[in-house]
C-alpha positions as CSV (number, residue, x, y, z in Angstrom):
1,X,109.4,192.5,-191.4
2,X,109.9,189.0,-192.7
3,X,112.4,186.3,-191.4
4,X,115.1,184.7,-193.2
5,X,117.6,181.8,-192.1
6,X,121.2,182.9,-192.2
7,X,124.8,182.1,-191.3
8,X,126.5,184.6,-188.9
9,X,129.4,185.2,-186.7
10,X,128.9,186.7,-183.2
11,X,132.4,188.1,-182.4
12,X,135.8,188.1,-183.7
13,X,137.2,184.7,-184.1
14,X,133.9,182.8,-183.5
15,X,132.7,180.1,-185.7
16,X,129.6,180.6,-188.1
17,X,126.2,179.5,-186.6
18,X,122.8,179.3,-188.1
19,X,120.5,182.4,-187.0
20,X,117.2,184.0,-188.0
21,X,117.5,187.5,-189.2
22,X,114.8,190.2,-190.1
23,X,114.4,191.6,-193.5
24,X,112.5,194.8,-194.0
25,X,109.1,194.6,-195.6
26,X,108.7,195.0,-199.3
27,X,108.4,198.7,-200.4
28,X,107.0,199.9,-203.6
29,X,110.6,200.1,-205.2
30,X,111.7,197.1,-203.5
31,X,112.7,193.4,-205.0
32,X,112.5,190.4,-202.7
33,X,115.1,187.7,-203.9
34,X,115.3,184.1,-203.0
35,X,119.0,183.6,-202.7
36,X,120.4,180.6,-204.6
37,X,124.2,181.1,-203.9
38,X,126.5,183.4,-202.3
39,X,130.2,183.9,-203.1
40,X,132.9,184.2,-200.4
41,X,135.1,187.2,-201.0
42,X,138.3,187.7,-199.0
43,X,136.7,191.0,-197.8
44,X,134.1,188.8,-196.1
45,X,136.8,187.1,-194.1
46,X,138.6,190.4,-193.1
47,X,135.1,191.8,-191.7
48,X,133.9,188.5,-190.1
49,X,137.2,188.3,-188.3
50,X,137.1,192.1,-187.4
51,X,140.5,192.5,-189.1
52,X,139.7,195.9,-190.3
53,X,138.3,196.9,-186.8
54,X,134.9,198.2,-187.8
55,X,132.6,195.0,-187.8
56,X,129.3,195.0,-186.1
57,X,127.9,191.9,-184.7
58,X,126.3,189.5,-185.4
59,X,127.8,189.7,-188.9
60,X,126.0,188.2,-191.8
61,X,128.8,188.5,-194.7
62,X,128.2,187.9,-198.5
63,X,128.1,190.6,-201.2
64,X,128.2,188.0,-204.2
65,X,124.5,187.2,-204.4
66,X,122.7,185.4,-207.1
67,X,119.3,184.3,-206.9
68,X,115.6,184.5,-208.2
69,X,113.1,187.3,-207.8
70,X,110.3,186.3,-205.6
71,X,108.2,189.2,-205.2
72,X,108.4,193.0,-206.4
73,X,106.9,196.3,-205.1
74,X,104.2,198.1,-206.9
75,X,106.5,200.5,-208.5
76,X,109.1,198.3,-209.8
77,X,109.7,198.1,-213.6
78,X,112.9,196.6,-214.3
79,X,112.5,193.2,-212.8
80,X,109.7,190.6,-212.5
81,X,109.1,187.5,-210.4
82,X,111.2,184.5,-211.7
83,X,113.9,186.8,-213.2
84,X,117.6,185.6,-212.6
85,X,119.3,188.6,-210.6
86,X,122.3,189.4,-208.6
87,X,123.4,192.1,-205.8
88,X,126.8,193.1,-205.4
89,X,128.7,195.2,-202.8
90,X,126.4,198.1,-202.1
91,X,122.5,198.3,-202.0
92,X,122.1,202.0,-201.8
93,X,123.5,205.5,-202.2
94,X,122.5,209.0,-202.1
95,X,121.7,209.2,-205.8
96,X,122.4,213.0,-205.6
97,X,126.2,213.7,-205.3
98,X,128.3,213.8,-208.4
99,X,129.7,210.4,-208.2
100,X,126.3,208.8,-208.0
101,X,125.1,211.0,-210.9
102,X,128.0,209.8,-212.9
103,X,127.4,206.2,-212.2
104,X,130.0,205.6,-209.6
105,X,127.7,204.8,-206.7
106,X,130.6,203.0,-205.0
107,X,132.2,206.4,-204.5
108,X,129.0,208.2,-203.1
109,X,130.1,211.4,-201.4
110,X,127.7,210.6,-198.5
111,X,128.8,207.0,-198.3
112,X,127.2,204.2,-200.1
113,X,125.3,201.6,-198.0
114,X,127.3,198.5,-198.2
115,X,125.4,194.9,-198.7
116,X,126.5,193.8,-195.1
117,X,127.8,195.6,-192.1
118,X,126.7,198.8,-193.3
119,X,125.3,201.2,-190.9
120,X,121.5,201.8,-190.6
121,X,119.4,204.0,-188.3
122,X,118.3,200.9,-186.3
123,X,121.1,198.5,-186.8
124,X,123.3,197.3,-189.7
125,X,122.7,195.5,-192.8
126,X,122.9,191.6,-193.4
127,X,124.5,190.1,-196.4
128,X,123.8,187.1,-198.6
129,X,124.8,183.9,-196.5
130,X,120.9,183.9,-196.0
131,X,118.0,182.5,-197.8
132,X,116.4,185.8,-198.8
133,X,117.4,189.5,-199.1
134,X,115.3,192.7,-199.9
135,X,117.0,195.2,-202.1
136,X,115.9,198.6,-203.8
137,X,115.4,197.9,-207.4
138,X,118.2,200.2,-208.7
139,X,120.8,198.1,-207.0
140,X,119.6,194.7,-208.4
141,X,121.5,193.4,-211.4
142,X,120.2,191.3,-214.1
143,X,122.2,187.8,-214.6
144,X,122.0,186.8,-218.3
145,X,120.9,183.5,-219.1
146,X,124.3,182.3,-220.7
147,X,125.9,182.4,-217.1
148,X,125.2,179.7,-214.5
149,X,123.9,181.3,-211.4
150,X,126.7,179.7,-209.0
151,X,129.4,180.9,-211.1
152,X,127.8,184.2,-211.6
153,X,128.0,185.0,-207.9
154,X,131.6,186.0,-207.6
155,X,131.3,188.1,-210.9
156,X,129.2,190.8,-208.6
157,X,132.5,191.5,-206.7
158,X,135.6,189.9,-208.3
159,X,134.2,190.3,-211.8
160,X,133.5,194.2,-211.6
161,X,136.6,194.8,-209.4
162,X,138.7,193.8,-212.5
163,X,136.5,194.9,-215.0
164,X,136.4,198.5,-213.8
165,X,139.9,199.2,-213.8
166,X,140.4,197.4,-217.2
167,X,138.0,199.7,-218.8
168,X,139.0,202.9,-217.1
169,X,142.7,202.5,-218.0
170,X,141.9,201.4,-221.7
171,X,142.9,197.9,-221.7
172,X,142.4,196.4,-225.2
173,X,144.0,195.5,-228.5
174,X,147.4,196.7,-228.7
175,X,148.0,197.1,-224.9
176,X,150.0,195.1,-222.6
177,X,148.5,194.1,-219.3
178,X,149.9,192.3,-216.3
179,X,147.9,190.8,-213.7
180,X,149.6,190.4,-210.1
181,X,148.2,187.4,-208.5
182,X,146.3,184.2,-209.8
183,X,143.5,184.1,-207.0
184,X,139.9,184.9,-206.9
185,X,140.2,188.2,-208.4
186,X,143.5,187.7,-210.6
187,X,141.8,184.6,-212.5
188,X,138.7,186.7,-213.6
189,X,141.2,189.5,-214.6
190,X,142.9,187.3,-216.9
191,X,139.9,186.2,-218.6
192,X,138.4,189.6,-219.0
193,X,141.6,191.4,-220.1
194,X,142.2,188.6,-222.8
195,X,138.6,189.0,-224.0
196,X,139.1,192.8,-224.4
197,X,141.9,191.8,-226.7
198,X,145.0,192.9,-224.5
199,X,148.3,190.9,-224.4
200,X,147.9,189.4,-220.7
201,X,150.9,188.4,-218.6
202,X,150.4,186.8,-215.0
203,X,152.8,187.8,-212.5
204,X,152.5,185.3,-209.6
205,X,154.8,184.2,-206.6
206,X,155.2,180.8,-208.3
207,X,154.6,179.0,-211.2
208,X,152.1,176.6,-209.8
209,X,148.9,178.1,-211.5
210,X,150.8,178.4,-214.8
211,X,148.8,175.8,-216.9
212,X,145.5,177.5,-215.5
213,X,146.8,181.1,-216.2
214,X,147.5,180.2,-220.0
215,X,144.3,178.4,-220.3
216,X,142.4,181.4,-218.9
217,X,144.1,183.7,-221.6
218,X,147.5,184.8,-220.4
219,X,150.2,184.7,-223.3
220,X,152.9,184.6,-220.6
221,X,153.3,183.7,-216.9
222,X,156.3,184.6,-214.6
223,X,157.4,183.9,-211.0
224,X,157.9,187.1,-209.1
225,X,160.0,185.0,-206.8
226,X,162.5,184.8,-209.4
227,X,164.6,188.2,-209.4
228,X,165.3,187.9,-213.1
229,X,161.5,188.4,-213.9
230,X,161.9,192.0,-212.9
231,X,165.1,192.4,-215.2
232,X,163.3,190.6,-218.0
233,X,160.0,192.6,-218.0
234,X,161.5,196.1,-217.3
235,X,159.5,198.8,-218.8
236,X,157.1,196.2,-220.6
237,X,153.6,197.0,-219.3
238,X,151.0,199.6,-220.1
239,X,149.0,198.6,-217.1
240,X,149.6,196.5,-214.1
241,X,146.8,195.4,-212.0
242,X,147.8,194.2,-208.5
243,X,145.1,191.9,-206.9
244,X,147.0,190.9,-203.8
245,X,146.6,192.2,-200.2
246,X,150.2,191.9,-199.1
247,X,152.8,194.5,-198.9
248,X,154.9,194.3,-202.3
249,X,158.0,196.3,-203.1
250,X,156.1,198.7,-205.2
251,X,159.2,200.2,-206.8
252,X,160.1,196.9,-208.4
253,X,156.7,196.7,-210.1
254,X,156.7,200.2,-211.1
255,X,160.1,199.4,-212.9
256,X,157.9,197.0,-215.4
257,X,155.8,199.8,-216.5
258,X,156.4,201.5,-220.0
259,X,156.2,205.4,-220.3
260,X,152.8,206.6,-219.3
261,X,152.0,203.2,-217.7
262,X,149.8,202.8,-214.5
263,X,150.0,200.4,-211.6
264,X,146.3,199.8,-210.0
265,X,146.2,198.7,-206.5
266,X,143.0,196.5,-205.9
267,X,144.3,194.6,-202.7
268,X,144.4,196.3,-199.4
269,X,147.6,195.4,-197.6
270,X,147.7,195.6,-193.9
271,X,150.4,198.3,-193.5
272,X,150.9,201.4,-195.6
273,X,152.8,201.2,-198.8
274,X,155.9,203.2,-199.8
275,X,157.3,204.4,-203.1
276,X,160.0,206.4,-204.5
277,X,159.1,209.4,-206.4
278,X,161.7,208.6,-208.9
279,X,160.0,205.4,-209.7
280,X,156.8,207.5,-211.0
281,X,159.1,210.4,-212.5
282,X,161.3,208.0,-214.7
283,X,158.8,207.2,-217.0
284,X,155.7,209.5,-216.2
285,X,154.4,206.6,-214.5
286,X,151.2,206.5,-212.1
287,X,150.1,204.8,-209.0
288,X,146.4,204.4,-208.6
289,X,143.8,202.6,-206.8
290,X,140.3,201.3,-207.7
291,X,137.1,199.9,-205.9
292,X,134.4,197.6,-207.2
293,X,132.2,199.6,-209.9
294,X,129.0,201.2,-210.3
295,X,125.7,199.7,-210.8
296,X,125.7,200.4,-214.7
297,X,129.2,199.2,-215.1
298,X,128.4,195.9,-213.2
299,X,125.6,195.3,-215.5
300,X,127.9,196.1,-218.5
301,X,130.3,193.4,-217.0
302,X,127.8,190.7,-216.5
303,X,126.7,191.5,-220.1
304,X,130.2,191.3,-221.4
305,X,131.1,188.2,-219.7
306,X,127.7,186.6,-221.0
307,X,129.0,187.5,-224.5
308,X,132.4,186.2,-224.2
309,X,131.7,183.1,-222.0
310,X,133.5,184.4,-219.0
311,X,132.5,182.7,-215.5
312,X,134.4,182.4,-212.2
313,X,136.1,179.3,-211.4
314,X,134.2,177.9,-208.3
315,X,134.1,175.3,-205.6
316,X,130.5,174.8,-204.4
317,X,130.2,174.2,-200.7
318,X,127.4,173.7,-198.2
319,X,126.8,176.3,-195.6
320,X,128.4,174.2,-192.6
321,X,131.6,174.4,-194.3
322,X,132.0,178.2,-194.4
323,X,134.4,178.1,-191.4
324,X,136.6,175.5,-193.3
325,X,136.3,177.4,-196.5
326,X,137.8,180.7,-194.7
327,X,140.7,178.9,-193.5
328,X,141.4,177.4,-196.9
329,X,141.0,180.6,-198.7
330,X,143.5,182.5,-196.2
331,X,146.0,179.5,-197.2
332,X,145.3,180.0,-200.9
333,X,143.9,176.5,-200.9
334,X,141.1,177.1,-203.5
335,X,140.6,177.4,-207.3
336,X,139.4,180.0,-207.4
337,X,136.4,181.1,-205.4
338,X,134.1,179.5,-202.8
339,X,130.5,179.7,-203.4
340,X,127.6,178.7,-200.8
341,X,124.9,176.9,-201.9
342,X,122.3,178.6,-199.9
343,X,119.8,175.8,-200.2
344,X,121.8,174.1,-197.4
345,X,121.0,176.9,-194.8
């Protein structure tokens, strides 16, 4: 075992404190990574504060990890010391079930091992708010040179979370795509959908981020607080991707779908959603969900972002500001993703 410095919470409502954690010894197919940057995802906040009711403490969050390879096992072939690499939301899966064979490890039938708070025989996994991590070779991504490491970190979750449904539901030239929410997920989604050639519209609570949305590639930007928006955009979109985690009036959003359109839910609202069947039947519309992406698709996303000059918009912080960053993220006081400089741990 080796030791690494990390920032952890010890209980719901507790602040972050610096601790020492143990990382497993380097196995023949393992990669040791010196973590340089770790993005803060809203899932980190939910987990650290036990808002989903399944947190194991002490909890070291972080599944948007960017760093440099420090050592490799004897059988590693795809990564070398000095490589720029990333780790996303999952660090292992069974590799044998149908989803795993299809490259959808996130839907592993036996349960993918999450980067943090994942159950182990002798404890649980610790995430990227740390100085080092050991990860199986097949779950380590290559970060292209064109993407700065700090701005690459959020792509390991936010990037693939948007890229996956955009690809799965065929966003591209001739399609009309709406992104609900202009936060950490939504702003990356606007950039990717625009690069795919889609006509992109942002649907946000207000027009406060309109200038940014248009700069990121949106053709139009509407405030959902204005009831007229739902009248103007009736039957407009082929695909709507909802990135927010609040309970919306789903029927109103379904009314904006064209025939055969799909509304994809990415956010995890606190309460169950309800929908009228007529909202689906009237136009052969579909309501779907999506969760991150597999390893191959995550690499595809990184290469796509490098080719099109796409990065996350970030605010770099020191590790002693994580609690402040959490509070600000909950208040939507960030444009658009916090990233921890792990040199400050």
